[in-house]
C-alpha positions as CSV (number, residue, x, y, z in Angstrom):
1,M,60.3,198.5,-57.6
2,T,57.7,201.7,-57.2
3,S,54.5,201.4,-58.5
4,E,54.9,204.1,-60.7
5,K,57.6,202.3,-62.7
6,L,55.6,199.3,-62.0
7,E,52.9,201.0,-64.5
8,I,54.9,202.5,-67.1
9,V,56.8,199.0,-67.4
10,Q,52.8,197.4,-67.9
11,T,52.0,200.4,-69.9
12,E,54.8,200.2,-72.1
13,Y,54.5,196.1,-72.1
14,Q,51.0,195.9,-73.0
15,A,51.7,198.6,-76.1
16,G,54.7,196.2,-77.2
17,R,52.4,193.5,-77.0
18,V,49.6,195.4,-78.8
19,A,52.2,196.8,-81.7
20,F,53.5,193.2,-82.0
21,E,49.7,191.5,-82.7
22,S,49.3,194.2,-84.8
23,G,51.5,194.1,-87.2
24,R,53.7,196.8,-86.6
25,Y,57.1,195.5,-85.2
26,A,59.3,197.9,-85.1
27,R,57.3,200.0,-82.7
28,S,56.5,196.4,-80.7
29,V,60.5,196.7,-80.6
30,E,61.1,199.7,-79.1
31,S,58.0,198.9,-76.7
32,L,59.1,196.0,-75.3
33,E,63.2,197.5,-75.1
34,T,61.8,200.5,-72.8
35,A,60.0,197.7,-70.8
36,I,62.4,196.2,-70.1
37,G,64.9,198.8,-69.5
38,L,63.0,199.6,-65.8
39,V,62.0,196.6,-65.1
40,D,64.6,193.7,-63.3
41,R,65.3,191.2,-66.1
42,N,65.3,188.0,-63.6
43,S,61.9,188.6,-62.6
44,P,58.4,186.8,-64.0
45,L,57.6,189.3,-65.7
46,G,61.1,190.0,-66.6
47,G,61.2,186.9,-68.3
48,E,57.7,187.5,-69.8
49,V,58.4,190.9,-71.5
50,Q,61.7,189.6,-73.0
51,M,59.9,186.4,-74.4
52,W,57.7,189.0,-76.0
53,L,61.2,190.6,-77.4
54,V,62.4,188.2,-78.7
55,T,59.1,187.5,-80.6
56,A,59.2,190.9,-82.0
57,Y,62.9,190.7,-83.0
58,E,62.4,188.4,-85.1
59,A,59.1,189.5,-86.8
60,S,60.9,193.0,-87.2
61,G,63.6,190.7,-89.2
62,D,66.7,191.3,-86.9
63,T,67.2,187.3,-86.4
64,E,70.7,187.5,-84.5
65,R,69.3,189.7,-81.5
66,A,66.3,187.3,-81.1
67,I,68.9,185.0,-81.2
68,D,71.3,186.5,-78.3
69,L,68.4,187.2,-76.1
70,C,66.9,183.6,-76.4
71,R,70.4,182.1,-75.4
72,K,70.7,184.6,-72.4
73,L,66.8,183.4,-71.2
74,T,67.8,180.2,-71.1
75,R,69.9,180.7,-68.1
76,H,66.7,182.5,-66.9
77,P,66.4,182.2,-63.0
78,R,62.6,181.1,-63.9
79,Q,62.4,177.5,-65.1
80,E,59.2,177.8,-67.2
81,T,61.0,181.4,-69.2
82,R,63.9,178.8,-69.6
83,Q,62.1,176.2,-71.2
84,Q,59.9,179.2,-73.4
85,A,63.3,179.9,-74.4
86,K,64.7,177.2,-75.0
87,R,62.1,175.9,-78.2
88,L,61.9,179.2,-79.5
89,L,65.3,178.9,-79.5
90,F,65.5,175.2,-81.1
91,I,63.1,176.8,-83.6
92,L,64.9,180.4,-84.6
93,E,68.2,178.1,-85.1
94,A,66.9,175.4,-87.5
95,P,67.5,175.4,-90.9
96,K,64.9,177.5,-93.1
97,L,63.3,175.5,-96.3
98,T,63.2,176.3,-99.3
99,I,60.5,176.0,-101.5
100,P,61.0,175.6,-105.4
101,P,59.9,177.9,-107.2
102,E,57.6,175.0,-110.1
103,W,54.7,175.0,-106.4
104,M,54.7,178.1,-105.5
105,V,51.5,180.1,-107.3
106,K,51.9,183.1,-109.1
107,I,49.4,185.6,-107.9
108,P,48.7,189.0,-110.2
109,D,49.3,191.7,-109.5
110,L,46.1,193.4,-110.1
111,A,47.2,196.7,-108.8
112,A,49.4,197.5,-111.8
113,L,46.1,197.8,-113.9
114,D,44.7,201.2,-115.6
115,E,41.5,201.9,-114.4
116,N,40.2,201.2,-117.8
117,Q,41.5,197.5,-117.6
118,S,39.8,196.9,-114.3
119,I,37.9,193.1,-114.0
120,S,34.5,193.9,-112.6
121,F,33.9,190.9,-110.3
122,Q,30.0,191.7,-109.5
123,A,27.4,189.1,-111.0
124,N,25.3,189.7,-113.3
125,P,21.9,191.0,-111.6
126,K,19.8,189.9,-114.7
127,A,21.3,186.5,-115.6
128,D,19.2,183.5,-115.4
129,I,20.9,180.9,-113.1
130,K,19.6,177.5,-113.5
131,Y,20.2,175.2,-110.1
132,A,21.0,171.7,-111.4
133,K,18.8,169.3,-109.1
134,P,19.8,166.5,-107.8
135,K,18.8,163.3,-110.0
136,L,17.9,160.4,-107.9
137,V,19.2,157.3,-108.3
138,A,18.3,154.3,-107.1
139,P,19.9,151.1,-106.0
140,E,19.7,148.5,-108.2
141,P,17.8,145.2,-107.3
142,V,20.0,142.5,-105.9
143,D,18.8,139.0,-107.4
144,L,19.3,136.1,-104.0
145,S,20.0,133.8,-106.0
146,Q,23.1,135.3,-107.1
147,V,24.3,135.2,-103.8
148,N,27.2,133.1,-102.1
149,T,25.9,132.0,-99.3
150,K,27.7,129.4,-98.7
151,D,31.1,131.2,-97.5
152,N,29.3,133.0,-95.1
153,Q,28.5,130.2,-92.4
154,F,30.8,131.3,-90.0
155,I,28.4,133.6,-89.1
156,W,26.0,130.8,-87.7
157,V,29.4,129.4,-86.0
158,A,29.9,133.2,-84.4
159,L,26.2,133.5,-83.7
160,I,26.6,130.1,-81.6
161,A,29.4,130.3,-79.7
162,T,27.5,133.9,-78.3
163,I,24.8,132.0,-77.2
164,I,26.9,129.5,-75.3
165,I,29.2,132.0,-73.3
166,F,26.3,134.2,-73.0
167,C,24.1,131.3,-70.9
168,S,27.7,129.8,-69.4
169,L,28.0,133.3,-67.8
170,V,24.2,133.5,-66.7
171,W,24.3,129.9,-65.4
172,L,27.9,131.2,-63.2
173,S,26.4,133.7,-61.6
């Protein structure tokens, strides 16, 4: 591949990526298809450009072309490209989940309001704002005569066992 051709491929590839990341999917598909036409599809760069083209097809709503290209990429000579294509194909072919309408939150369309009906969300600078002061809550005192200490004898047993083990380790050293 000549350096001029490689430069055009890189330019179109970058333009396709930038367009994709900007949400201009049709432009992204256009640039990436131009890059694919100039690059060896079996090269590492060719695989990378084709993977981006798969995602651009899917984002632009052309799922069938995305799946077809992804299936071809599962037989790409480069192992990393094959693995990515298999993962992406699994996602593309997965059944689409539906959300029940009662789970969805309806967001009102404020664009339909007239100029006179506009809703103001500005704070009133003259409003008297009162902040709630946190209340300090003192813990209630505990009556120690009411505490059941008979059930806590296991603490003494554990403490004595720990001391015995520690002393035996020191003595053996």
